[in-house]
N, C-alpha and C positions, 0 to 999 in steps of 0.2 A: 383517758377520757378528760376533755377540755374543762376548765376552771369556770370558764360562764359556760357551760351546760350545765356543770354542778349547780351554780349559782342560780339558773333558771330552774332546774329542777327544784330547789330548796323555794324558790318564789311560789310556785305552782303549788307547790305542798302546803306553803301557809295555812290554807283552809284548814289544813286537818291537824296539824302539828301546834298551831299558836293556842295556848290558853286563852280562855276571854279575861282573866284577869279583874273578876269580880266575885264578892261574896257575899254572905247574907241575903236578906231577904228581898222579893221583887220592889219593896217599897225603897230598900237600903242601897241596892245595885253600888256597892262603893268600890271604886277601883281600886287596886293594891299592887298591879303592875302595869305600868306604862311600856309601849310595845313601840320602839322607834324604828322606821325606816330610813336608810342613808346608800351610797351607792362609792364606789372605791373609787374617789376622787378627790385630790386636794380642794376642789370647789367646796368639799364638806366636810373640812377638817374639824370645823366649831363642834360638828358633834363629837367626831372624836376624841378631842379634847376633854369635850366637857364629862364624856364617858370615862374616860383614861384617868382625869383627876379626880373621879368622884362624885363629881358635880350634880349630874344629875339626881344621884338619890339621895345624897346628903340634903341639897335645897328642897328636895320633895316630900322626904321623908313626914314633915307635920301635916301633909297633906294627905297621909294616910300611906301615901307608896312604900313598899316594901320591898321592890326589885324594879329593876329597871333592865327589859332585854330589847337590843337593836337586832337589825336584822340586814345583812349587805344584798343589794338588787345590782344586776348588771346595767341596769339603763331605768329611767324613771317610770316607761308605759307599764312594765311588769311590775314595778312597785305601786303605782295608782292602781292596778287589777287588784292587788292584796289588798289597800284601804279600800276599794269599793265593795270587797267581802268582807269587811270588816274586822282584819285580821292588825291593824296600825291603828294606833291613838295619833300619831304626828308621823309627819315626813320630809326630811331632807330632800328634795327633790328639783331638779329642773322647771321652769317656773311654767312650761307649755305642757307638759302631761296632765297637770290639775286641771286644764281648761280644758281638755277633753273629757275627763274623768268626771268632770263637775257638768259638764256637757251631757253624758250617760246618768247622770242622777244620782252623783257622789255628795253628800252633805259634809261638807268642809269647806275652810277657806284659809287664803294664805295671811300669816297672821303678822311674819315680819321676811324681810329680805335674808340673804346668805351670803349671796355674791353677783358681781356683774364681770362680764366678757369670760376671757378664758379658756379658750379653745381655739385650736390651730386648724388649717388645712397643709396638713404634709406630703408631699409628694414623692416618688419613689426616685431613687439615684437616676434612673433611665428616661424619668419624664422632664420634657424641657418644659415649663410653666413660664407661658407670655400673657399671662391675663386669664380671667374666666371660661374667654372661646376655647381656649386649648385644652380645656377640660371635655370638649365635646367629643361623644365615642368614647371616653374613658370608662373604667369601672373605678369606683368610688365609695368606698365603706363610710358609713358613718352610723347614727344611733337611730333607733326604729322610728317611721312616723307618727308625727305627734310628740318627738324629743325635742328640747332646745336646737340639737343639733340640726337635725332633719328642718326645722322649720326655717332657722336662719340661714342655712346652706342655700335650701331651695328660694327663700324672700331676694337672698344676694344674684343667684341664678338669673330669676326672671328682672329682675332691678336691672341687670346687664344683658339682659335683651334674649337669655336662654331659657327655651322651655325645658326643666327639671328631665322630662322624658328624654331628652336627647344626651342623657348621660347615664351609667347603668351605675343607680345608686342601689348598694347592698345594704342591707341593715344589719349590722353587727354590734355587740356587746365590744368593749373597750379589748379585753386579751384576745376574742378572735378576730377582730380588726387589725391589731398589731402584729398578730402573727401570720394575716393574709399579707399585709402588705409588705413584710421581710422574707415569706416565700414567695414574692411578685405574683401573687394569684389576684392584686386590686393595682391600681396603679396610684392611688390614691387614698389618703383617709383624711374625714373631717373630726375630731375628736377634743374631748372635755385634756386638761393636764392631768395628771402630770405625763399622759400616754404619748405626745407631742415630744417631750423632750427624751422619753425611753427611746422611741422610735430611732431620733436623730444620734443619741448617745450611742446607740446600737450599730449606727454606720446605716440605716435601714430606710433613711429617707431625708427629705430637707425640709423644714417649715416655710412656707411663701406667705401666707395669709393669714392673720390673728382675727378672731373673730370680732375684734374690737374695730377692725377696720371695714368689716362687713357691714358692722351696724355699730355704731360708736355708742359705748355705754350702755349696752343693751342688759334686760336682766337677764341673768342664768338662773342661778339656785333661790330657791326661796324655802321657809319653814309653813309646810301645812297642817292644819289643825282642827280634829274630826268636828262636827258640828255636835255631838251628843258631848264629848268632852268640853265645849263651850260652853255650851249649856248647862251642861252640869255641876261643873265643876271650874266657873270662871276665875277662881282665886288662884287655882293650881295653875292653869293657863298663862295669869299674870306671871306667876313663876317660873312656867317653861321660859318663856321671853325674857325674864330678867339673868337666867342661866344663858341662853343663847346669846344675848348681850354680851356675858361677863366671857362667855368663850371666843367673841370676835374679837374684843378688845386685848385680849391676851394673845390670839394670834397675830395679831400687827404688831404687839410690843414684842413677842417672842417666837420669831418664826422658824428660827432655828431649833427651838423646841417642841413645835407645832409639828416640823419635817419629820424629825426623830417618832413623835407620837404616829403620824401618819405611816412611817416604814414598819412601826412596829405592830401597828394593826393590821396591814394588809399583805406585809410581806413583801413590799417594794423596795429596790435598792434606794440605801438615803442619799448618796450621791447623784442620784438619779431625780429625786424627791426633789433635793435643796435647790438642783440647777433648774427644775420645772419652777419651784418656786421664786427664785433668782431671775427667769427671765418670760413667766407669762407675762400678758397684759389683762390680768384678773385685778380684782379687789374683792376684799372681804367687806360685807356690809351687814347690817341687820334694818333698816331703817325702811320700813316698806313704802312708805311712799316715795322714795327714790325710782322705784321698779313701776310704779303703776302706769306708766305713758307707755312704757314698751311692753309690759304683759297684755295691757289694753291692744295693743297692736296686735301681738301675739295673737290673742284673741280674733283679730281680724284675719289675718295670716292663714290663721289655722280653717278659719270658718270659708274661706275662699279655696284651701284647699280641699274643702269636703272632709275634713276630721271630727267638724263638731255638728253633722247633720245640717238641719235650718234653724240652727240655734247660734246668734250671734250673742257672745257673752259681754256682760258690763263691770266695769270697775264693782258694782254692788255684788253681781253675782260671786266675783272672784276673791273678793277682800274684806277683811275685817280689821281694820287698823287700831281697833278703841285699846285691844290690849296692850300694843305698842306705846300708842300717846298716855293711857294712864300710868302704865311703868317709867313710862322716862319725861310725866310732866313734872 
């Protein structure tokens, strides 16, 4: 059974298996377990660093947190479904999936950025790439509709005069997509790092376009916090943002150590992870103000693609920057 299938099964089962993390009377409802969602991508290594170094628990102990539990998801859409079900308190996730989830009624906001750019279009060795038009008629695997990769890829195609329907786009998580291109079941993939480096180093493809070329300095991952936590525990949320900033600064100063932590957490080859960090076009950031323009643009694109129904979300619908502003002022 493939790893992505197992991860998806875990995501679907979260409703049944994740504890509520609350004790006491209805009046108290004091959270004691913090539940974090993340994905196996170097984009979100800040979450892993804070977990490995014990910062999540040590920093949040003064607020009554006794346990921190993180849960891995193959991509953002199932992660947001878990949050919609009330099974995550915070999520490290691409900035596009929360847009669809908030449109569906998710009570949450983006409180910090995590990372920008950082995905690549990789073509199979037998494919001659001569620009976006050469993808017409090919099979391309990427993350599900409503994800960052799906949104960036389709926007780029449209800007180059190509109807996304002219390409056979397959929705897959990173493991399945990496396997598919190595088995030549797809002609190309558009995936976040480290998957492009893994595919290249295994000799199964060549990266031809970085996402930052498709959409310069586009938002990618962000930190989403539940509305309940923001209302009931604002000081805890401030500390969550502080810990995230600390982890982000650490990985920018210690990329080698960050690669080691990521490799140990995910089981991915350390050499490939280091290659990814050295060659991607991404950057780890924490200031939410940096990503507001492109996230609002994501909301417009998702609206036009029909992912948010009749709802065109605004900056106020998606962001709460007050926590970041307070801890950095």
